[in-house]
LOMARDREN-127613 format. One record per residue (C-alpha): residue number from 1; y, x, z. Coordinates in Angstrom, 2 decimals. Last residue first. Layout:
BEGIN
<kevex NUM, <Y, X, Z>>,
...
//
This chain:
BEGIN
<kevex 493, <128.90, 95.86, 79.20>>,
<kevex 492, <130.67, 98.09, 81.77>>,
<kevex 491, <129.34, 99.40, 84.87>>,
<kevex 490, <131.72, 100.98, 87.27>>,
<kevex 489, <131.62, 103.23, 90.60>>,
<kevex 488, <128.50, 105.00, 89.59>>,
<kevex 487, <130.38, 108.51, 89.66>>,
<kevex 486, <129.28, 109.31, 86.13>>,
<kevex 485, <130.56, 105.58, 85.06>>,
<kevex 484, <127.64, 103.46, 84.18>>,
<kevex 483, <128.02, 102.12, 80.36>>,
<kevex 482, <125.86, 99.29, 79.44>>,
<kevex 481, <125.21, 98.00, 75.64>>,
<kevex 480, <123.23, 95.05, 74.78>>,
<kevex 479, <122.35, 93.65, 71.41>>,
<kevex 478, <120.91, 90.40, 70.62>>,
<kevex 477, <119.62, 89.81, 67.09>>,
<kevex 476, <120.32, 86.69, 65.45>>,
<kevex 475, <119.16, 84.60, 62.56>>,
<kevex 474, <119.08, 81.76, 64.96>>,
<kevex 473, <115.32, 80.56, 65.35>>,
<kevex 472, <113.49, 83.49, 63.78>>,
<kevex 471, <116.05, 86.35, 65.01>>,
<kevex 470, <116.11, 84.87, 68.44>>,
<kevex 469, <113.55, 87.15, 70.14>>,
<kevex 468, <114.64, 90.25, 68.06>>,
<kevex 467, <115.64, 92.53, 70.74>>,
<kevex 466, <118.43, 95.02, 71.14>>,
<kevex 465, <119.17, 98.03, 73.39>>,
<kevex 464, <122.15, 100.64, 74.04>>,
<kevex 463, <122.31, 102.22, 77.44>>,
<kevex 462, <125.17, 104.72, 78.26>>,
<kevex 461, <125.41, 107.04, 81.20>>,
<kevex 460, <129.02, 108.36, 81.58>>,
<kevex 459, <132.29, 108.62, 79.82>>,
<kevex 458, <131.74, 111.61, 78.15>>,
<kevex 457, <128.54, 110.35, 76.91>>,
<kevex 456, <124.86, 110.89, 77.98>>,
<kevex 455, <122.39, 109.20, 76.46>>,
<kevex 454, <119.63, 105.72, 76.46>>,
<kevex 453, <118.46, 104.39, 73.44>>,
<kevex 452, <116.25, 101.15, 73.06>>,
<kevex 451, <114.92, 99.34, 70.32>>,
<kevex 450, <112.81, 96.01, 70.94>>,
<kevex 449, <110.73, 94.53, 68.36>>,
<kevex 448, <108.33, 91.76, 68.91>>,
<kevex 447, <110.14, 89.48, 71.42>>,
<kevex 446, <108.33, 87.51, 71.46>>,
<kevex 445, <105.01, 85.82, 72.88>>,
<kevex 444, <104.35, 84.27, 76.20>>,
<kevex 443, <101.10, 83.48, 78.40>>,
<kevex 442, <100.24, 80.15, 80.27>>,
<kevex 441, <97.83, 81.11, 83.11>>,
<kevex 440, <94.27, 81.73, 83.96>>,
<kevex 439, <93.37, 84.06, 81.55>>,
<kevex 438, <90.56, 82.07, 79.91>>,
<kevex 437, <91.33, 78.70, 80.59>>,
<kevex 436, <94.81, 79.41, 79.73>>,
<kevex 435, <93.55, 80.83, 76.32>>,
<kevex 434, <91.27, 77.87, 75.55>>,
<kevex 433, <94.28, 75.39, 76.60>>,
<kevex 432, <96.68, 77.20, 74.07>>,
<kevex 431, <100.20, 76.39, 74.97>>,
<kevex 430, <101.79, 79.74, 74.00>>,
<kevex 429, <104.95, 79.81, 75.96>>,
<kevex 428, <107.96, 81.17, 73.82>>,
<kevex 427, <110.37, 84.29, 74.53>>,
<kevex 426, <114.19, 84.82, 74.07>>,
<kevex 425, <114.61, 81.22, 76.03>>,
<kevex 424, <116.62, 78.56, 74.70>>,
<kevex 423, <119.65, 76.91, 76.10>>,
<kevex 422, <121.44, 77.24, 73.06>>,
<kevex 421, <121.32, 81.11, 73.17>>,
<kevex 420, <120.24, 83.00, 76.63>>,
<kevex 419, <121.89, 86.45, 77.21>>,
<kevex 418, <120.72, 88.54, 80.03>>,
<kevex 417, <120.73, 88.32, 84.01>>,
<kevex 416, <117.71, 86.29, 84.30>>,
<kevex 415, <116.82, 82.77, 85.36>>,
<kevex 414, <118.30, 81.46, 82.01>>,
<kevex 413, <115.53, 83.47, 79.96>>,
<kevex 412, <112.95, 81.38, 81.65>>,
<kevex 411, <110.21, 82.76, 83.68>>,
<kevex 410, <111.57, 80.93, 86.83>>,
<kevex 409, <111.58, 78.00, 85.31>>,
<kevex 408, <108.12, 77.89, 84.19>>,
<kevex 407, <107.20, 79.29, 87.96>>,
<kevex 406, <108.75, 76.36, 89.55>>,
<kevex 405, <105.30, 74.28, 89.78>>,
<kevex 404, <103.74, 77.24, 91.42>>,
<kevex 403, <105.94, 76.81, 94.62>>,
<kevex 402, <103.04, 77.59, 96.99>>,
<kevex 401, <102.22, 80.33, 94.60>>,
<kevex 400, <105.11, 82.20, 95.76>>,
<kevex 399, <108.09, 81.86, 93.32>>,
<kevex 398, <108.78, 84.48, 90.58>>,
<kevex 397, <112.06, 86.31, 90.39>>,
<kevex 396, <115.67, 84.76, 89.84>>,
<kevex 395, <117.16, 88.18, 88.48>>,
<kevex 394, <119.29, 90.18, 90.60>>,
<kevex 393, <122.97, 91.36, 90.80>>,
<kevex 392, <124.83, 92.92, 93.57>>,
<kevex 391, <122.05, 94.20, 95.82>>,
<kevex 390, <123.39, 96.27, 98.85>>,
<kevex 389, <121.90, 99.12, 100.23>>,
<kevex 388, <123.73, 101.76, 98.22>>,
<kevex 387, <125.04, 100.09, 94.99>>,
<kevex 386, <122.75, 97.30, 93.51>>,
<kevex 385, <121.86, 96.41, 90.09>>,
<kevex 384, <119.33, 94.42, 88.23>>,
<kevex 383, <119.05, 94.08, 84.51>>,
<kevex 382, <118.03, 91.75, 81.63>>,
<kevex 381, <117.40, 93.29, 78.04>>,
<kevex 380, <114.24, 91.22, 77.75>>,
<kevex 379, <113.81, 88.45, 80.39>>,
<kevex 378, <111.64, 85.80, 78.93>>,
<kevex 377, <109.13, 86.59, 81.59>>,
<kevex 376, <105.28, 87.85, 81.90>>,
<kevex 375, <103.09, 86.14, 84.41>>,
<kevex 374, <100.20, 85.21, 81.97>>,
<kevex 373, <101.09, 88.26, 79.56>>,
<kevex 372, <98.06, 90.18, 80.07>>,
<kevex 371, <95.64, 88.09, 77.74>>,
<kevex 370, <98.66, 87.91, 75.47>>,
<kevex 369, <99.33, 91.34, 75.03>>,
<kevex 368, <102.70, 92.36, 76.97>>,
<kevex 367, <106.02, 91.26, 75.77>>,
<kevex 366, <108.00, 93.87, 74.34>>,
<kevex 365, <110.19, 96.34, 76.75>>,
<kevex 364, <113.77, 96.72, 77.41>>,
<kevex 363, <113.78, 95.35, 81.16>>,
<kevex 362, <116.62, 97.29, 82.76>>,
<kevex 361, <117.16, 98.71, 86.27>>,
<kevex 360, <120.70, 100.09, 87.44>>,
<kevex 359, <121.01, 101.82, 90.53>>,
<kevex 358, <124.52, 102.71, 92.00>>,
<kevex 357, <125.07, 105.20, 94.98>>,
<kevex 356, <126.16, 108.26, 92.69>>,
<kevex 355, <124.62, 107.66, 89.12>>,
<kevex 354, <121.32, 106.05, 88.33>>,
<kevex 353, <120.16, 104.21, 85.01>>,
<kevex 352, <116.83, 103.26, 84.93>>,
<kevex 351, <114.96, 101.86, 81.92>>,
<kevex 350, <111.68, 100.06, 81.82>>,
<kevex 349, <109.61, 99.34, 78.78>>,
<kevex 348, <106.30, 100.59, 80.32>>,
<kevex 347, <106.41, 103.45, 77.78>>,
<kevex 346, <109.37, 104.90, 79.60>>,
<kevex 345, <113.04, 105.66, 79.59>>,
<kevex 344, <114.62, 107.03, 82.63>>,
<kevex 343, <112.18, 110.17, 82.63>>,
<kevex 342, <109.30, 109.76, 85.21>>,
<kevex 341, <109.77, 111.16, 88.96>>,
<kevex 340, <108.41, 114.29, 89.70>>,
<kevex 339, <104.57, 114.13, 90.98>>,
<kevex 338, <103.68, 115.41, 94.35>>,
<kevex 337, <105.46, 113.19, 96.40>>,
<kevex 336, <102.66, 112.57, 98.51>>,
<kevex 335, <103.23, 108.77, 98.55>>,
<kevex 334, <100.72, 107.39, 101.18>>,
<kevex 333, <103.28, 106.19, 103.41>>,
<kevex 332, <104.84, 104.48, 100.20>>,
<kevex 331, <101.85, 102.36, 99.70>>,
<kevex 330, <102.26, 101.11, 103.01>>,
<kevex 329, <106.07, 100.50, 103.11>>,
<kevex 328, <105.26, 98.35, 99.94>>,
<kevex 327, <102.74, 96.27, 101.75>>,
<kevex 326, <105.02, 95.75, 104.71>>,
<kevex 325, <108.06, 95.15, 102.25>>,
<kevex 324, <106.19, 92.18, 100.48>>,
<kevex 323, <109.04, 92.40, 97.56>>,
<kevex 322, <110.51, 88.86, 96.70>>,
<kevex 321, <109.15, 87.93, 93.11>>,
<kevex 320, <107.60, 90.13, 90.45>>,
<kevex 319, <105.96, 88.25, 87.45>>,
<kevex 318, <107.75, 89.99, 84.60>>,
<kevex 317, <110.84, 91.43, 86.44>>,
<kevex 316, <112.33, 91.06, 89.63>>,
<kevex 315, <113.17, 94.74, 90.59>>,
<kevex 314, <111.34, 96.31, 93.50>>,
<kevex 313, <112.90, 96.08, 97.08>>,
<kevex 312, <114.02, 99.16, 98.91>>,
<kevex 311, <117.65, 97.97, 99.44>>,
<kevex 310, <118.95, 100.40, 96.89>>,
<kevex 309, <116.65, 99.14, 94.23>>,
<kevex 308, <112.95, 100.27, 93.52>>,
<kevex 307, <111.61, 100.14, 89.90>>,
<kevex 306, <111.88, 103.80, 89.21>>,
<kevex 305, <110.33, 104.71, 92.61>>,
<kevex 304, <107.50, 102.45, 91.85>>,
<kevex 303, <106.83, 104.33, 88.77>>,
<kevex 302, <106.84, 107.63, 91.08>>,
<kevex 301, <103.74, 106.21, 92.87>>,
<kevex 300, <101.89, 104.61, 89.75>>,
<kevex 299, <101.23, 108.08, 88.09>>,
<kevex 298, <99.46, 109.86, 91.21>>,
<kevex 297, <97.35, 106.76, 91.60>>,
<kevex 296, <96.21, 106.52, 88.08>>,
<kevex 295, <95.65, 110.48, 87.89>>,
<kevex 294, <93.67, 110.20, 91.09>>,
<kevex 293, <91.46, 107.78, 89.68>>,
<kevex 292, <91.08, 109.34, 86.09>>,
<kevex 291, <90.13, 112.68, 87.93>>,
<kevex 290, <87.27, 110.63, 89.46>>,
<kevex 289, <87.09, 111.22, 92.90>>,
<kevex 288, <85.02, 114.57, 94.06>>,
<kevex 287, <81.82, 113.59, 96.31>>,
<kevex 286, <81.50, 114.40, 99.98>>,
<kevex 285, <80.92, 110.67, 100.93>>,
<kevex 284, <84.11, 110.63, 103.01>>,
<kevex 283, <86.16, 112.08, 99.99>>,
<kevex 282, <84.70, 109.29, 97.54>>,
<kevex 281, <85.51, 106.64, 100.36>>,
<kevex 280, <89.35, 108.26, 100.47>>,
<kevex 279, <89.40, 107.40, 96.76>>,
<kevex 278, <88.59, 103.74, 97.16>>,
<kevex 277, <90.95, 103.61, 100.18>>,
<kevex 276, <93.67, 104.40, 97.67>>,
<kevex 275, <92.53, 102.42, 95.12>>,
<kevex 274, <92.92, 98.95, 96.57>>,
<kevex 273, <96.39, 99.29, 98.11>>,
<kevex 272, <97.13, 100.91, 94.88>>,
<kevex 271, <96.23, 97.98, 92.92>>,
<kevex 270, <98.26, 95.74, 95.22>>,
<kevex 269, <101.56, 97.67, 94.85>>,
<kevex 268, <101.02, 98.27, 91.05>>,
<kevex 267, <100.40, 94.72, 90.17>>,
<kevex 266, <103.56, 93.77, 91.74>>,
<kevex 265, <105.69, 95.57, 89.29>>,
<kevex 264, <104.32, 93.32, 86.53>>,
<kevex 263, <104.36, 94.95, 83.14>>,
<kevex 262, <101.08, 93.44, 82.27>>,
<kevex 261, <99.89, 97.04, 81.10>>,
<kevex 260, <100.57, 98.54, 84.37>>,
<kevex 259, <103.29, 101.24, 84.57>>,
<kevex 258, <102.24, 104.77, 85.74>>,
<kevex 257, <103.99, 106.58, 82.87>>,
<kevex 256, <101.01, 106.96, 80.89>>,
<kevex 255, <99.85, 103.38, 81.13>>,
<kevex 254, <97.51, 101.98, 83.83>>,
<kevex 253, <95.48, 99.27, 81.85>>,
<kevex 252, <93.13, 101.14, 79.47>>,
<kevex 251, <92.59, 104.42, 81.30>>,
<kevex 250, <92.05, 102.32, 84.71>>,
<kevex 249, <89.40, 100.11, 82.78>>,
<kevex 248, <87.58, 102.89, 81.37>>,
<kevex 247, <87.51, 104.62, 84.87>>,
<kevex 246, <85.94, 101.50, 86.41>>,
<kevex 245, <83.21, 101.38, 83.80>>,
<kevex 244, <82.36, 105.10, 84.33>>,
<kevex 243, <82.48, 104.45, 88.04>>,
<kevex 242, <80.36, 101.58, 87.90>>,
<kevex 241, <77.70, 103.57, 85.92>>,
<kevex 240, <78.03, 106.91, 87.92>>,
<kevex 239, <77.65, 104.90, 91.21>>,
<kevex 238, <74.64, 102.95, 90.57>>,
<kevex 237, <72.26, 105.35, 91.93>>,
<kevex 236, <74.09, 105.47, 95.31>>,
<kevex 235, <72.91, 101.79, 96.21>>,
<kevex 234, <70.39, 102.70, 98.52>>,
<kevex 233, <72.86, 103.20, 101.52>>,
<kevex 232, <75.76, 100.81, 100.91>>,
<kevex 231, <79.35, 102.35, 101.15>>,
<kevex 230, <79.65, 104.29, 97.97>>,
<kevex 229, <77.65, 101.87, 95.60>>,
<kevex 228, <79.71, 98.78, 97.26>>,
<kevex 227, <83.11, 100.65, 96.79>>,
<kevex 226, <82.32, 100.98, 92.97>>,
<kevex 225, <81.39, 97.24, 92.44>>,
<kevex 224, <84.17, 96.09, 94.67>>,
<kevex 223, <86.57, 98.34, 92.58>>,
<kevex 222, <84.73, 96.92, 89.28>>,
<kevex 221, <85.83, 93.41, 90.55>>,
<kevex 220, <89.13, 94.23, 91.41>>,
<kevex 219, <89.91, 96.05, 88.22>>,
<kevex 218, <88.73, 92.65, 86.31>>,
<kevex 217, <91.15, 90.83, 88.53>>,
<kevex 216, <94.20, 93.36, 87.75>>,
<kevex 215, <94.24, 92.78, 84.02>>,
<kevex 214, <91.88, 90.75, 81.95>>,
<kevex 213, <90.16, 87.67, 83.45>>,
<kevex 212, <86.87, 88.44, 85.21>>,
<kevex 211, <83.80, 87.56, 82.90>>,
<kevex 210, <83.49, 91.24, 82.19>>,
<kevex 209, <82.50, 91.72, 85.95>>,
<kevex 208, <79.35, 89.56, 85.52>>,
<kevex 207, <76.39, 91.44, 85.46>>,
<kevex 206, <77.19, 94.27, 87.94>>,
<kevex 205, <79.29, 91.70, 89.94>>,
<kevex 204, <76.33, 89.42, 90.40>>,
<kevex 203, <73.95, 92.52, 91.41>>,
<kevex 202, <76.40, 93.68, 94.05>>,
<kevex 201, <76.77, 90.06, 95.17>>,
<kevex 200, <72.87, 89.92, 96.00>>,
<kevex 199, <72.83, 93.02, 97.58>>,
<kevex 198, <75.71, 92.39, 99.76>>,
<kevex 197, <74.02, 89.02, 100.55>>,
<kevex 196, <71.01, 90.84, 101.55>>,
<kevex 195, <72.69, 93.06, 103.67>>,
<kevex 194, <74.72, 90.58, 105.85>>,
<kevex 193, <71.26, 88.56, 106.45>>,
<kevex 192, <69.60, 92.04, 107.46>>,
<kevex 191, <72.58, 92.67, 109.79>>,
<kevex 190, <72.43, 89.17, 111.49>>,
<kevex 189, <68.72, 89.54, 111.88>>,
<kevex 188, <68.83, 93.31, 113.32>>,
<kevex 187, <71.50, 92.34, 116.20>>,
<kevex 186, <75.07, 91.79, 116.53>>,
<kevex 185, <76.00, 95.09, 118.56>>,
<kevex 184, <78.73, 95.54, 115.93>>,
<kevex 183, <78.34, 93.48, 113.07>>,
<kevex 182, <81.20, 91.44, 111.94>>,
<kevex 181, <84.13, 93.54, 113.24>>,
<kevex 180, <82.44, 96.56, 112.53>>,
<kevex 179, <81.69, 95.64, 108.94>>,
<kevex 178, <85.36, 95.17, 108.66>>,
<kevex 177, <85.90, 97.32, 105.58>>,
<kevex 176, <82.70, 96.53, 103.90>>,
<kevex 175, <83.02, 92.92, 104.30>>,
<kevex 174, <86.69, 92.70, 102.92>>,
<kevex 173, <85.66, 95.07, 99.96>>,
<kevex 172, <82.70, 92.78, 99.34>>,
<kevex 171, <84.98, 89.71, 99.37>>,
<kevex 170, <87.61, 91.13, 97.06>>,
<kevex 169, <84.87, 91.76, 94.56>>,
<kevex 168, <83.24, 88.37, 94.85>>,
<kevex 167, <86.72, 86.82, 94.50>>,
<kevex 166, <87.38, 88.73, 91.31>>,
<kevex 165, <83.99, 88.23, 89.80>>,
<kevex 164, <84.19, 84.15, 90.38>>,
<kevex 163, <81.38, 83.01, 92.47>>,
<kevex 162, <83.23, 81.17, 95.23>>,
<kevex 161, <86.05, 79.52, 93.52>>,
<kevex 160, <84.53, 76.13, 93.07>>,
<kevex 159, <80.67, 75.92, 94.21>>,
<kevex 158, <78.77, 77.46, 91.21>>,
<kevex 157, <76.58, 79.86, 93.70>>,
<kevex 156, <75.84, 77.14, 96.38>>,
<kevex 155, <73.05, 79.15, 97.88>>,
<kevex 154, <75.52, 81.06, 100.00>>,
<kevex 153, <76.26, 77.80, 102.31>>,
<kevex 152, <74.48, 79.31, 105.31>>,
<kevex 151, <76.08, 82.61, 104.57>>,
<kevex 150, <79.48, 81.38, 104.70>>,
<kevex 149, <78.64, 79.33, 107.98>>,
<kevex 148, <77.63, 82.90, 109.20>>,
<kevex 147, <80.77, 84.65, 108.19>>,
<kevex 146, <82.92, 81.84, 110.07>>,
<kevex 145, <80.91, 82.59, 113.23>>,
<kevex 144, <81.19, 86.08, 113.04>>,
<kevex 143, <84.81, 85.78, 112.69>>,
<kevex 142, <84.98, 83.07, 115.56>>,
<kevex 141, <82.81, 85.47, 117.88>>,
<kevex 140, <84.92, 88.61, 117.21>>,
<kevex 139, <88.14, 86.33, 117.70>>,
<kevex 138, <86.79, 85.42, 121.11>>,
<kevex 137, <85.94, 88.90, 122.12>>,
<kevex 136, <89.02, 90.42, 121.02>>,
<kevex 135, <90.06, 92.24, 117.86>>,
<kevex 134, <93.67, 91.49, 117.17>>,
<kevex 133, <93.97, 93.62, 114.08>>,
<kevex 132, <90.29, 93.06, 113.13>>,
<kevex 131, <90.94, 89.26, 113.17>>,
<kevex 130, <93.99, 89.81, 110.61>>,
<kevex 129, <91.85, 91.97, 108.72>>,
<kevex 128, <89.14, 89.53, 108.36>>,
<kevex 127, <91.63, 87.38, 106.09>>,
<kevex 126, <90.87, 89.29, 102.84>>,
<kevex 125, <87.58, 87.20, 103.22>>,
<kevex 124, <87.59, 86.50, 99.33>>,
<kevex 123, <86.24, 83.05, 100.02>>,
<kevex 122, <89.48, 81.89, 101.63>>,
<kevex 121, <91.58, 83.80, 99.31>>,
<kevex 120, <90.12, 82.10, 96.17>>,
<kevex 119, <90.26, 78.42, 98.05>>,
<kevex 118, <94.05, 79.14, 98.78>>,
<kevex 117, <94.73, 79.93, 95.23>>,
<kevex 116, <92.70, 76.98, 94.12>>,
<kevex 115, <95.11, 74.73, 96.13>>,
<kevex 114, <94.87, 72.53, 99.33>>,
<kevex 113, <91.11, 73.27, 99.74>>,
<kevex 112, <88.99, 70.34, 100.77>>,
<kevex 111, <87.54, 71.23, 103.96>>,
<kevex 110, <83.88, 72.31, 104.60>>,
<kevex 109, <84.48, 76.35, 103.96>>,
<kevex 108, <87.23, 75.72, 106.40>>,
<kevex 107, <84.63, 74.79, 108.93>>,
<kevex 106, <85.17, 71.58, 110.71>>,
<kevex 105, <87.24, 71.19, 114.00>>,
<kevex 104, <90.12, 69.48, 112.53>>,
<kevex 103, <90.75, 72.13, 109.62>>,
<kevex 102, <94.31, 71.50, 108.89>>,
<kevex 101, <94.74, 73.44, 105.67>>,
<kevex 100, <98.01, 75.69, 105.30>>,
<kevex 99, <99.66, 76.67, 102.17>>,
<kevex 98, <101.60, 79.93, 101.23>>,
<kevex 97, <98.35, 81.52, 99.84>>,
<kevex 96, <96.59, 81.09, 103.04>>,
<kevex 95, <97.28, 79.09, 106.29>>,
<kevex 94, <94.46, 78.03, 108.45>>,
<kevex 93, <94.77, 75.39, 111.14>>,
<kevex 92, <92.55, 74.15, 113.92>>,
<kevex 91, <93.73, 76.02, 117.26>>,
<kevex 90, <91.17, 78.80, 116.72>>,
<kevex 89, <92.47, 79.15, 113.09>>,
<kevex 88, <95.85, 79.45, 114.49>>,
<kevex 87, <95.04, 82.44, 117.17>>,
<kevex 86, <92.97, 84.22, 114.54>>,
<kevex 85, <96.33, 84.66, 112.21>>,
<kevex 84, <98.45, 85.63, 115.26>>,
<kevex 83, <97.70, 89.18, 114.47>>,
<kevex 82, <99.21, 89.05, 110.89>>,
<kevex 81, <98.27, 92.30, 109.21>>,
<kevex 80, <99.75, 94.27, 106.09>>,
<kevex 79, <96.84, 95.75, 103.86>>,
<kevex 78, <95.80, 99.05, 104.16>>,
<kevex 77, <91.92, 98.38, 104.79>>,
<kevex 76, <90.24, 101.54, 105.44>>,
<kevex 75, <86.58, 101.77, 103.95>>,
<kevex 74, <83.65, 101.45, 106.03>>,
<kevex 73, <80.92, 103.68, 105.52>>,
<kevex 72, <76.95, 104.21, 105.54>>,
<kevex 71, <76.00, 100.50, 105.65>>,
<kevex 70, <72.02, 100.45, 105.41>>,
<kevex 69, <69.32, 99.69, 103.32>>,
<kevex 68, <70.37, 97.50, 100.73>>,
<kevex 67, <67.69, 96.83, 98.34>>,
<kevex 66, <68.23, 98.07, 94.74>>,
<kevex 65, <70.93, 95.60, 92.79>>,
<kevex 64, <69.63, 93.25, 90.12>>,
<kevex 63, <71.25, 93.79, 86.94>>,
<kevex 62, <68.16, 94.15, 84.68>>,
<kevex 61, <66.26, 91.67, 86.64>>,
<kevex 60, <68.93, 89.08, 85.68>>,
<kevex 59, <67.57, 89.33, 82.19>>,
<kevex 58, <65.50, 86.13, 81.68>>,
<kevex 57, <66.92, 84.44, 84.90>>,
<kevex 56, <70.43, 84.29, 83.19>>,
<kevex 55, <73.45, 86.08, 84.54>>,
<kevex 54, <73.35, 88.51, 81.38>>,
<kevex 53, <73.29, 85.38, 79.17>>,
<kevex 52, <76.20, 83.87, 80.87>>,
<kevex 51, <78.34, 87.04, 80.72>>,
<kevex 50, <77.09, 87.40, 76.96>>,
<kevex 49, <78.09, 83.77, 76.17>>,
<kevex 48, <81.59, 84.22, 77.98>>,
<kevex 47, <82.07, 87.32, 76.19>>,
<kevex 46, <81.72, 85.88, 72.97>>,
<kevex 45, <83.75, 82.87, 73.75>>,
<kevex 44, <86.67, 85.08, 74.67>>,
<kevex 43, <86.21, 87.08, 71.66>>,
<kevex 42, <86.42, 83.66, 69.67>>,
<kevex 41, <89.44, 82.49, 71.47>>,
<kevex 40, <91.26, 85.68, 71.38>>,
<kevex 39, <90.47, 85.97, 67.31>>,
<kevex 38, <91.79, 82.30, 67.08>>,
<kevex 37, <94.85, 83.17, 69.35>>,
<kevex 36, <95.78, 86.13, 66.87>>,
<kevex 35, <95.09, 84.01, 63.82>>,
<kevex 34, <97.77, 81.45, 65.32>>,
<kevex 33, <100.02, 83.97, 66.06>>,
<kevex 32, <99.85, 85.68, 62.39>>,
<kevex 31, <100.25, 82.19, 60.65>>,
<kevex 30, <103.31, 81.48, 63.05>>,
<kevex 29, <104.79, 84.77, 62.00>>,
<kevex 28, <104.42, 84.07, 58.51>>,
<kevex 27, <105.40, 80.36, 58.58>>,
<kevex 26, <108.73, 81.06, 60.73>>,
<kevex 25, <109.87, 78.08, 62.17>>,
<kevex 24, <106.86, 77.40, 64.35>>,
<kevex 23, <108.17, 76.73, 67.91>>,
<kevex 22, <106.25, 76.96, 70.98>>,
<kevex 21, <108.37, 76.02, 73.80>>,
<kevex 20, <110.02, 78.00, 76.68>>,
<kevex 19, <112.88, 75.28, 77.18>>,
<kevex 18, <114.75, 75.08, 80.01>>,
<kevex 17, <117.05, 71.67, 80.47>>,
<kevex 16, <120.58, 72.39, 81.15>>,
<kevex 15, <121.83, 73.32, 84.75>>,
<kevex 14, <120.10, 76.86, 84.92>>,
<kevex 13, <119.40, 78.25, 88.16>>,
<kevex 12, <121.67, 80.78, 89.29>>,
<kevex 11, <120.83, 84.42, 89.27>>,
<kevex 10, <121.15, 85.95, 92.71>>,
<kevex 9, <124.78, 86.88, 94.02>>,
<kevex 8, <126.24, 89.57, 96.10>>,
<kevex 7, <130.13, 89.67, 95.95>>,
<kevex 6, <131.66, 92.79, 94.37>>,
<kevex 5, <133.10, 95.46, 96.27>>,
<kevex 4, <133.39, 98.79, 94.43>>,
<kevex 3, <131.36, 97.39, 91.49>>,
<kevex 2, <134.37, 96.99, 88.94>>,
<kevex 1, <133.09, 95.55, 85.80>>,
//
């Protein structure tokens, strides 16, 4: 394929009916998968029972947080801001998670949420950063009124998305980061109510963090717990225990090459936006950041470079959609460049071929573990290519949360630059109600075996890879060979 002046195109949506169904065509594989599902369901039930026990009145005293004496530190908030957000709320609408709710003079905590994602963002208070970015006397009053309204409703602990671990973690991070907006000059009574709520939420997280879905949500809950220990006076004695829990999760979820175990490139960006301020909190308290925290950050930065195309966007694999450029730019601004780029092949299953101005990124990895595969896609052996700042071929990518109904089609093989046989995908969705309830999404399985070899040849850089996603149904193995010329001006396959 000559790539000197090709037309730019996205992968076209398929015309035929997409299929990502569970197919029980191999009795041995089917029995093995059903056993794996049963074990995951049993483990989920065990964890849920333990979480309920830990939150019960009988043992709640064990997780009771120490009295919050004062606020000693305000972490930076690195997430992109929209200064017009406060004006929109003042005028009677609130846009979150891609949807807008009309308030009609009511509190946003009193209106029916347009989606669960909208409710999670509302109760996570991440939107406080928009008020802080356009801090005026009126915006300050509005932000404090919204906080007061939430505090007045805090007794409703089981109300929707208010009290789930990852939302509580985000809320604590947001409150601590924007404490000046909420409390500066506010007096003793608002401060006391604020501290009492932080104390209650820290105790809840200490008991319930294990109840968060595996992956980024669980890390977010633990980041909130560690940040509270660093920023709230009187909570320092809880730091060692919270730090050990976070380090164990980072070691488990962040792979040796810096990729995340879910294989979702977006997770790297959102996780770095939380971990970098946390590292700064340790330094501000004259404490040494955990080596595992610094190692994770330093590994993830070069992984982002591996996944970046010529126009600066990240490749659209396994849950990644259009890149949030402001968020990625903020992460890149903190890239110290101390680590060399990882080798072309990695344990995360992504391969990068780069010569001249041409960059090719290939997905050559197996599906993630079931509990982390809720956004994984059936795109094995798909690739994206750019030359200079121009995109040539890209995958369809995941839609925004506002278009969640299109996610099944976006996850199919037909939405990726790779081979689809008989209108079927190379992976299958696992339609398990208990598993979906546990991880909040429908995971995929297959392929199980992916082979990959990258080597220099006389005619350029050659990738040879294969997967067994179609072996059971069709008795076929998909083999793909890509050859990138030494000057990057042609890609043959």
